[in-house]
TORZA-323239 format. One record per residue (C-alpha): x, y, z; residue number from 1. Coordinates in nm, 2 decimals, always signed. Layout:
! TORZA-323239
SITE        u        v        w   seq
SITE        X        Y        Z   NUM
...
! end
This chain:
! TORZA-323239
SITE        u        v        w   seq
SITE    -8.14    +2.28    +0.74     1
SITE    -8.28    +2.28    +1.09     2
SITE    -8.56    +2.04    +1.16     3
SITE    -8.83    +2.29    +1.23     4
SITE    -8.75    +2.50    +0.93     5
SITE    -8.73    +2.20    +0.70     6
SITE    -9.05    +2.05    +0.83     7
SITE    -9.25    +2.37    +0.82     8
SITE    -9.12    +2.46    +0.48     9
SITE    -9.23    +2.12    +0.35    10
SITE    -9.57    +2.15    +0.51    11
SITE    -9.63    +2.49    +0.36    12
SITE    -9.50    +2.40    +0.02    13
SITE    -9.69    +2.08    -0.01    14
SITE   -10.01    +2.25    +0.08    15
SITE   -10.00    +2.46    -0.24    16
SITE   -10.18    +2.34    -0.54    17
SITE   -10.02    +2.43    -0.87    18
SITE   -10.30    +2.66    -0.96    19
SITE   -10.36    +2.87    -1.27    20
SITE   -10.25    +3.23    -1.27    21
SITE   -10.50    +3.43    -1.07    22
SITE   -10.56    +3.81    -1.08    23
SITE   -10.75    +3.95    -0.78    24
SITE   -10.90    +4.29    -0.83    25
SITE   -10.91    +4.44    -0.47    26
SITE   -11.13    +4.75    -0.42    27
SITE   -10.94    +4.83    -0.10    28
SITE   -10.63    +4.64    +0.02    29
SITE   -10.50    +4.65    +0.37    30
SITE   -10.13    +4.60    +0.38    31
SITE   -10.03    +4.51    +0.74    32
SITE    -9.67    +4.47    +0.65    33
SITE    -9.65    +4.85    +0.57    34
SITE    -9.94    +4.95    +0.79    35
SITE   -10.12    +5.12    +0.50    36
SITE   -10.42    +5.08    +0.28    37
SITE   -10.43    +5.10    -0.10    38
SITE   -10.73    +5.13    -0.34    39
SITE   -10.80    +4.96    -0.67    40
SITE   -10.51    +4.71    -0.66    41
SITE   -10.43    +4.40    -0.87    42
SITE   -10.28    +4.11    -0.69    43
SITE   -10.12    +3.85    -0.92    44
SITE   -10.08    +3.50    -0.80    45
SITE    -9.88    +3.24    -1.00    46
SITE    -9.85    +2.88    -0.89    47
SITE    -9.98    +2.97    -0.54    48
SITE    -9.75    +3.26    -0.47    49
SITE    -9.80    +3.63    -0.51    50
SITE    -9.58    +3.77    -0.79    51
SITE    -9.70    +4.13    -0.81    52
SITE    -9.92    +4.39    -0.62    53
SITE    -9.98    +4.70    -0.82    54
SITE   -10.25    +4.95    -0.94    55
SITE   -10.53    +4.77    -1.12    56
SITE   -10.48    +4.70    -1.49    57
SITE   -10.69    +4.45    -1.67    58
SITE   -10.49    +4.14    -1.76    59
SITE   -10.46    +4.02    -2.11    60
SITE   -10.72    +3.80    -2.25    61
SITE   -10.68    +3.43    -2.14    62
SITE   -10.39    +3.53    -1.91    63
SITE   -10.56    +3.36    -1.61    64
SITE   -10.85    +3.37    -1.38    65
SITE   -10.99    +3.71    -1.27    66
SITE   -11.14    +3.74    -0.92    67
SITE   -11.36    +4.05    -0.88    68
SITE   -11.33    +4.17    -0.52    69
SITE   -11.38    +4.54    -0.61    70
SITE   -11.66    +4.56    -0.36    71
SITE   -11.45    +4.43    -0.08    72
SITE   -11.16    +4.51    +0.15    73
SITE   -10.89    +4.25    +0.10    74
SITE   -10.64    +4.14    +0.37    75
SITE   -10.39    +3.86    +0.41    76
SITE   -10.54    +3.53    +0.52    77
SITE   -10.57    +3.54    +0.90    78
SITE   -10.35    +3.34    +1.14    79
SITE   -10.48    +3.20    +1.47    80
SITE   -10.18    +3.11    +1.69    81
SITE   -10.37    +2.91    +1.95    82
SITE   -10.63    +2.66    +1.82    83
SITE   -10.74    +2.31    +1.90    84
SITE   -10.87    +2.22    +1.55    85
SITE   -10.75    +1.86    +1.58    86
SITE   -10.93    +1.78    +1.90    87
SITE   -11.27    +1.79    +1.74    88
SITE   -11.47    +1.76    +2.05    89
SITE   -11.31    +2.04    +2.26    90
SITE   -11.61    +2.25    +2.35    91
SITE   -11.80    +2.05    +2.61    92
SITE   -11.92    +2.04    +2.97    93
SITE   -11.77    +1.70    +3.02    94
SITE   -11.39    +1.69    +3.11    95
SITE   -11.38    +1.32    +3.01    96
SITE   -11.54    +1.39    +2.66    97
SITE   -11.22    +1.28    +2.47    98
SITE   -11.26    +0.93    +2.61    99
SITE   -11.60    +0.90    +2.45   100
SITE   -11.49    +0.92    +2.09   101
SITE   -11.26    +0.69    +1.90   102
SITE   -10.95    +0.81    +1.72   103
SITE   -11.13    +0.77    +1.39   104
SITE   -11.44    +0.96    +1.50   105
SITE   -11.22    +1.24    +1.63   106
SITE   -11.03    +1.26    +1.30   107
SITE   -11.35    +1.29    +1.10   108
SITE   -11.47    +1.57    +1.33   109
SITE   -11.14    +1.74    +1.31   110
SITE   -11.16    +1.74    +0.93   111
SITE   -11.49    +1.92    +0.94   112
SITE   -11.35    +2.17    +1.20   113
SITE   -11.06    +2.24    +0.96   114
SITE   -11.30    +2.33    +0.68   115
SITE   -11.49    +2.56    +0.91   116
SITE   -11.18    +2.74    +1.02   117
SITE   -11.06    +2.80    +0.66   118
SITE   -11.40    +2.93    +0.56   119
SITE   -11.39    +3.17    +0.85   120
SITE   -11.08    +3.33    +0.70   121
SITE   -10.81    +3.16    +0.90   122
SITE   -10.57    +3.03    +0.63   123
SITE   -10.30    +2.93    +0.88   124
SITE   -10.33    +2.80    +1.23   125
SITE   -10.09    +2.69    +1.50   126
SITE   -10.27    +2.39    +1.66   127
SITE   -10.13    +2.39    +2.02   128
SITE   -10.20    +2.04    +2.15   129
SITE   -10.43    +1.74    +2.13   130
SITE   -10.54    +1.48    +2.38   131
SITE   -10.50    +1.20    +2.13   132
SITE   -10.13    +1.23    +2.05   133
SITE   -10.02    +1.30    +1.69   134
SITE   -10.37    +1.33    +1.54   135
SITE   -10.28    +1.69    +1.46   136
SITE    -9.98    +1.57    +1.26   137
SITE   -10.21    +1.34    +1.06   138
SITE   -10.46    +1.62    +1.00   139
SITE   -10.18    +1.86    +0.89   140
SITE   -10.04    +1.60    +0.65   141
SITE   -10.39    +1.52    +0.50   142
SITE   -10.45    +1.89    +0.44   143
SITE   -10.11    +1.93    +0.27   144
SITE   -10.18    +1.62    +0.05   145
SITE   -10.51    +1.78    -0.06   146
SITE   -10.71    +1.50    +0.10   147
SITE   -10.88    +1.74    +0.35   148
SITE   -10.98    +2.10    +0.31   149
SITE   -10.83    +2.32    +0.58   150
SITE   -10.58    +2.59    +0.68   151
SITE   -10.21    +2.55    +0.68   152
SITE   -10.13    +2.39    +1.01   153
SITE    -9.83    +2.40    +1.25   154
SITE    -9.87    +2.14    +1.52   155
SITE    -9.74    +2.03    +1.86   156
SITE    -9.81    +1.66    +1.85   157
SITE    -9.92    +1.63    +2.21   158
SITE    -9.89    +1.82    +2.54   159
SITE    -9.58    +1.80    +2.76   160
SITE    -9.76    +1.77    +3.10   161
SITE    -9.73    +1.60    +3.43   162
SITE    -9.95    +1.30    +3.49   163
SITE   -10.30    +1.42    +3.57   164
SITE   -10.20    +1.78    +3.48   165
SITE   -10.35    +2.05    +3.26   166
SITE   -10.27    +1.86    +2.95   167
SITE   -10.41    +1.53    +3.06   168
SITE   -10.77    +1.39    +3.03   169
SITE   -10.93    +1.44    +3.37   170
SITE   -11.28    +1.38    +3.51   171
SITE   -11.30    +1.00    +3.44   172
SITE   -11.36    +0.74    +3.71   173
SITE   -11.04    +0.63    +3.89   174
SITE   -11.07    +0.28    +3.74   175
SITE   -11.09    +0.40    +3.38   176
SITE   -10.77    +0.33    +3.19   177
SITE   -10.65    +0.62    +2.99   178
SITE   -10.53    +0.51    +2.64   179
SITE   -10.16    +0.53    +2.58   180
SITE   -10.21    +0.78    +2.29   181
SITE   -10.35    +1.02    +2.54   182
SITE   -10.04    +1.01    +2.75   183
SITE    -9.76    +1.06    +2.49   184
SITE    -9.64    +1.38    +2.65   185
SITE    -9.66    +1.29    +3.02   186
SITE    -9.33    +1.35    +3.20   187
SITE    -9.20    +1.28    +3.54   188
SITE    -8.86    +1.45    +3.54   189
SITE    -8.62    +1.65    +3.32   190
SITE    -8.47    +1.34    +3.15   191
SITE    -8.82    +1.22    +3.07   192
SITE    -8.90    +1.57    +2.93   193
SITE    -8.61    +1.55    +2.69   194
SITE    -8.71    +1.20    +2.57   195
SITE    -9.07    +1.29    +2.51   196
SITE    -8.97    +1.60    +2.32   197
SITE    -8.74    +1.40    +2.11   198
SITE    -9.01    +1.14    +2.04   199
SITE    -9.26    +1.41    +1.93   200
SITE    -9.01    +1.56    +1.68   201
SITE    -8.93    +1.22    +1.55   202
SITE    -9.30    +1.17    +1.48   203
SITE    -9.37    +1.50    +1.30   204
SITE    -9.43    +1.77    +1.56   205
SITE    -9.33    +2.12    +1.44   206
SITE    -9.29    +2.27    +1.79   207
SITE    -9.34    +2.18    +2.16   208
SITE    -9.63    +2.28    +2.39   209
SITE    -9.55    +2.29    +2.76   210
SITE    -9.82    +2.29    +3.03   211
SITE    -9.63    +2.52    +3.27   212
SITE    -9.91    +2.58    +3.51   213
SITE   -10.24    +2.42    +3.59   214
SITE   -10.55    +2.50    +3.37   215
SITE   -10.89    +2.66    +3.39   216
SITE   -11.07    +2.38    +3.20   217
SITE   -10.93    +2.09    +3.39   218
SITE   -11.05    +1.92    +3.70   219
SITE   -10.85    +1.93    +4.03   220
SITE   -10.61    +2.21    +3.94   221
SITE   -10.57    +2.58    +4.00   222
SITE   -10.44    +2.81    +3.72   223
SITE   -10.19    +2.99    +3.94   224
SITE   -10.00    +2.67    +4.04   225
SITE    -9.68    +2.57    +3.88   226
SITE    -9.71    +2.23    +3.71   227
SITE    -9.39    +2.15    +3.52   228
SITE    -9.07    +2.22    +3.72   229
SITE    -8.83    +2.48    +3.59   230
SITE    -8.58    +2.20    +3.53   231
SITE    -8.83    +2.01    +3.32   232
SITE    -8.92    +2.31    +3.11   233
SITE    -8.55    +2.40    +3.06   234
SITE    -8.47    +2.05    +2.94   235
SITE    -8.76    +2.05    +2.70   236
SITE    -8.66    +2.39    +2.56   237
SITE    -8.30    +2.29    +2.52   238
SITE    -8.41    +1.97    +2.33   239
SITE    -8.64    +2.17    +2.11   240
SITE    -8.36    +2.41    +2.02   241
SITE    -8.14    +2.11    +1.94   242
SITE    -8.40    +2.01    +1.68   243
SITE    -8.40    +2.36    +1.53   244
SITE    -8.74    +2.44    +1.69   245
SITE    -8.88    +2.59    +2.01   246
SITE    -9.12    +2.55    +2.30   247
SITE    -9.43    +2.75    +2.38   248
SITE    -9.59    +2.75    +2.73   249
SITE    -9.95    +2.73    +2.85   250
SITE    -9.91    +2.95    +3.16   251
SITE   -10.18    +3.13    +3.35   252
SITE    -9.99    +3.17    +3.68   253
SITE    -9.76    +3.46    +3.76   254
SITE    -9.46    +3.24    +3.86   255
SITE    -9.52    +2.99    +3.58   256
SITE    -9.50    +3.27    +3.32   257
SITE    -9.17    +3.38    +3.46   258
SITE    -9.03    +3.02    +3.49   259
SITE    -9.13    +2.95    +3.13   260
SITE    -8.96    +3.27    +3.00   261
SITE    -8.64    +3.17    +3.20   262
SITE    -8.66    +2.83    +3.04   263
SITE    -8.64    +2.98    +2.70   264
SITE    -8.99    +2.96    +2.55   265
SITE    -9.07    +3.15    +2.24   266
SITE    -9.43    +3.24    +2.34   267
SITE    -9.65    +3.23    +2.65   268
SITE   -10.01    +3.13    +2.60   269
SITE   -10.29    +3.28    +2.81   270
SITE   -10.06    +3.48    +3.05   271
SITE   -10.38    +3.54    +3.26   272
SITE   -10.22    +3.64    +3.58   273
SITE    -9.91    +3.82    +3.45   274
SITE    -9.76    +4.09    +3.67   275
SITE    -9.54    +4.39    +3.59   276
SITE    -9.22    +4.18    +3.63   277
SITE    -9.35    +3.92    +3.39   278
SITE    -9.44    +4.19    +3.13   279
SITE    -9.09    +4.33    +3.16   280
SITE    -8.93    +3.99    +3.13   281
SITE    -9.13    +3.91    +2.81   282
SITE    -9.02    +4.24    +2.66   283
SITE    -8.66    +4.20    +2.75   284
SITE    -8.64    +3.85    +2.62   285
SITE    -8.83    +3.91    +2.30   286
SITE    -9.10    +3.66    +2.40   287
SITE    -9.44    +3.69    +2.24   288
SITE    -9.76    +3.68    +2.46   289
SITE   -10.06    +3.51    +2.30   290
SITE   -10.36    +3.61    +2.52   291
SITE   -10.71    +3.47    +2.44   292
SITE   -10.91    +3.76    +2.58   293
SITE   -11.24    +3.67    +2.41   294
SITE   -11.33    +3.33    +2.52   295
SITE   -11.37    +3.41    +2.89   296
SITE   -11.71    +3.56    +2.80   297
SITE   -11.81    +3.25    +2.60   298
SITE   -11.71    +3.01    +2.88   299
SITE   -11.91    +3.21    +3.13   300
SITE   -12.22    +3.26    +2.92   301
SITE   -12.24    +2.92    +2.75   302
SITE   -12.10    +2.74    +3.05   303
SITE   -12.38    +2.86    +3.28   304
SITE   -12.64    +2.78    +3.01   305
SITE   -12.50    +2.43    +2.95   306
SITE   -12.41    +2.34    +3.31   307
SITE   -12.04    +2.33    +3.28   308
SITE   -11.86    +2.22    +3.60   309
SITE   -11.87    +2.48    +3.88   310
SITE   -11.49    +2.45    +3.91   311
SITE   -11.45    +2.56    +3.55   312
SITE   -11.68    +2.86    +3.59   313
SITE   -11.51    +2.98    +3.91   314
SITE   -11.16    +2.96    +3.76   315
SITE   -11.28    +3.14    +3.45   316
SITE   -11.42    +3.42    +3.66   317
SITE   -11.10    +3.44    +3.86   318
SITE   -10.89    +3.49    +3.54   319
SITE   -11.09    +3.66    +3.27   320
SITE   -11.07    +4.03    +3.38   321
SITE   -10.72    +3.98    +3.52   322
SITE   -10.61    +3.86    +3.18   323
SITE   -10.77    +4.15    +3.00   324
SITE   -10.61    +4.40    +3.24   325
SITE   -10.28    +4.24    +3.18   326
SITE   -10.33    +4.25    +2.80   327
SITE   -10.39    +4.63    +2.83   328
SITE   -10.07    +4.67    +3.02   329
SITE    -9.87    +4.46    +2.77   330
SITE   -10.00    +4.68    +2.48   331
SITE    -9.88    +4.99    +2.66   332
SITE    -9.55    +4.83    +2.74   333
SITE    -9.48    +4.74    +2.37   334
SITE    -9.46    +4.37    +2.43   335
SITE    -9.49    +4.15    +2.12   336
SITE    -9.85    +4.02    +2.10   337
SITE   -10.01    +3.77    +1.86   338
SITE   -10.36    +3.67    +1.79   339
SITE   -10.45    +3.34    +1.96   340
SITE   -10.81    +3.25    +2.06   341
SITE   -10.81    +2.90    +2.21   342
SITE   -11.05    +2.80    +1.93   343
SITE   -11.21    +2.48    +2.04   344
SITE   -11.30    +2.61    +2.38   345
SITE   -11.58    +2.79    +2.19   346
SITE   -11.71    +2.66    +1.85   347
SITE   -11.46    +2.68    +1.58   348
SITE   -11.50    +2.96    +1.33   349
SITE   -11.59    +3.24    +1.57   350
SITE   -11.24    +3.35    +1.65   351
SITE   -11.26    +3.68    +1.48   352
SITE   -11.48    +3.80    +1.76   353
SITE   -11.16    +3.85    +1.95   354
SITE   -11.05    +4.15    +1.73   355
SITE   -11.30    +4.38    +1.90   356
SITE   -11.17    +4.28    +2.24   357
SITE   -10.81    +4.35    +2.15   358
SITE   -10.92    +4.70    +2.03   359
SITE   -11.13    +4.75    +2.34   360
SITE   -10.82    +4.68    +2.56   361
SITE   -10.58    +4.90    +2.39   362
SITE   -10.48    +4.80    +2.03   363
SITE   -10.56    +5.00    +1.72   364
SITE   -10.75    +4.81    +1.46   365
SITE   -10.43    +4.79    +1.25   366
SITE   -10.23    +4.65    +1.54   367
SITE   -10.50    +4.39    +1.60   368
SITE   -10.49    +4.29    +1.23   369
SITE   -10.11    +4.28    +1.24   370
SITE   -10.12    +4.05    +1.55   371
SITE   -10.31    +3.80    +1.32   372
SITE   -10.09    +3.85    +1.02   373
SITE    -9.73    +3.99    +1.03   374
SITE    -9.67    +3.94    +1.40   375
SITE    -9.81    +3.58    +1.38   376
SITE    -9.59    +3.51    +1.08   377
SITE    -9.28    +3.64    +1.27   378
SITE    -9.35    +3.41    +1.56   379
SITE    -9.40    +3.12    +1.33   380
SITE    -9.06    +3.20    +1.17   381
SITE    -9.23    +3.22    +0.83   382
SITE    -9.25    +3.60    +0.76   383
SITE    -9.17    +3.54    +0.39   384
SITE    -9.45    +3.29    +0.34   385
SITE    -9.76    +3.40    +0.53   386
SITE    -9.92    +3.70    +0.69   387
SITE    -9.85    +3.96    +0.41   388
SITE    -9.97    +4.05    +0.06   389
SITE    -9.64    +4.11    -0.12   390
SITE    -9.44    +3.92    -0.38   391
SITE    -9.31    +3.59    -0.27   392
SITE    -9.58    +3.52    -0.01   393
SITE    -9.84    +3.25    -0.05   394
SITE   -10.16    +3.38    -0.22   395
SITE   -10.36    +3.36    +0.10   396
SITE   -10.63    +3.63    +0.09   397
SITE   -10.96    +3.71    +0.25   398
SITE   -11.23    +3.96    +0.15   399
SITE   -11.47    +4.14    +0.38   400
SITE   -11.74    +4.40    +0.33   401
SITE   -11.67    +4.74    +0.50   402
SITE   -11.36    +4.87    +0.65   403
SITE   -11.21    +4.68    +0.94   404
SITE   -10.99    +4.98    +1.03   405
SITE   -11.31    +5.16    +1.12   406
SITE   -11.51    +4.86    +1.25   407
SITE   -11.30    +4.56    +1.32   408
SITE   -11.61    +4.35    +1.37   409
SITE   -11.64    +4.32    +0.99   410
SITE   -11.37    +4.05    +1.02   411
SITE   -11.63    +3.82    +1.18   412
SITE   -11.81    +3.81    +0.84   413
SITE   -11.56    +3.69    +0.58   414
SITE   -11.71    +3.69    +0.24   415
SITE   -11.43    +3.53    +0.04   416
SITE   -11.12    +3.32    +0.10   417
SITE   -10.83    +3.23    -0.13   418
SITE   -10.56    +2.99    -0.01   419
SITE   -10.25    +2.94    -0.22   420
SITE   -10.42    +3.10    -0.52   421
SITE   -10.72    +2.86    -0.50   422
SITE   -11.06    +3.02    -0.44   423
SITE   -11.20    +2.81    -0.15   424
SITE   -11.49    +3.05    -0.07   425
SITE   -11.62    +3.28    -0.35   426
SITE   -11.74    +3.62    -0.24   427
SITE   -12.10    +3.68    -0.36   428
! end
C-alpha cells in the first residue's frame, strides 16, 4: 500500500472509538453526495461508521443510543482544507510571535485550538504547515490516540520554503538564532528539496506543502514573487509521488501558480492573483484551487484595530479583491474548488463565515457545502471515509438550526457535533 494511503487510513481508523450503536433522528438531512435533501431520516452508526440511512423508524428497545435531532438540519461533518490548528499562536500582529513560545506551550495551545475547531463543526482538517516542525504530527497522533479532543487531521509536518521565505519565521532581530525545528523544511536547491521531503515523510507527514511564492503575512516579501524555483518544486512533487503522496502549493502570484501546476501539485492554496491562463491550466490538469476568500476582511478590520504591520495590511489590500474576482471566474469555469479558510490567520472556529462569501462570489449554497464535504474528501483521496452521509463513511455529523440551502450563514452556528459515532457536542 502506498505510504500516504496507508498513513492516512491508519490516522482515520485509529481516531474512531469503538462506540455503541447510535441512531440519529434527522429532521432534515442534506446529502451533498447526491445533491439532495431528505426529511425525517434515521442514520445508523455502528462502531464509528454509518451502516444505514433510511426513513425514520424507531429502533428496538435497548438497540443503542438515540440522538434526537428532529429539530435540526443534519449534514456531514465539515472539512477545512487549509488550517493552522497546530501553530497555536497564529493570529498576531508580531511576525516573530512563534519565537516567544516554547514547543510545549505551543502544543498546549494547539490542543485547545483543536477542541474549538471540532466544536465549530469541522470534524476533519488539513493542517497545511507549522513553524515548529512536526508539532502537527504530534497533535494528529494525540487526537487519534484519544488523548486530545479534536478533528481528524491530515498534516504537512513543516513548510518547504527558501531560507527567510514565506514559510520561515521573520521579523526577529538579525542576531536572534532561529531554532532548528523552525527550519526543517528550508531548501536551497532541488537536491535539498528531495531530501527534506523524504525526511518529512519519514517522520510522519501525510503530504507536502510548498511555499511557491512569497506571502502576505511575512515581512520582506511580495505575494507575486516566485520563491521556490520550478526545479525545486518539481523535485519535491516527484519525491512526494514516490512516497504515494502529493504536494500542495501556497501560491499567490500568477507565475507561481502556473509553475506549481506544471510541477505537479494536487492543489493550489490562495491563488490570489490567478489569471485566465492559470484557471485554464488548473481545469485542464484537474488541480483543485483552495481560495480563502473570507479572511481578507478579518485581516483588514482586525489588523487596523490591533496595529498589524503596515506591510501586512498593504499586501492584504492588494490581494483581497483580486482573489475574490478570481474565485468568481473559477466557479464559472468549472474548476474544482475546495473549502479552505487559512484558520489561524483569524481566531479558530470562525471558518464557516466563509460560506457566505463563496455564495456571494458565484457558488450555490449546495456547491459551497460540497466544497467542504464531498469535494474536500476527493482532494484528500478519502471519499469513502469522510464528507458524506452514506453507508461505509465515518459517522461524522453536524446539526444546525434552519436551512443552510436558504441561508448558508446558519453553518456558523453549529448546535451539535458527532465524530465517529461519538457525541462531542450535544444539540440543546
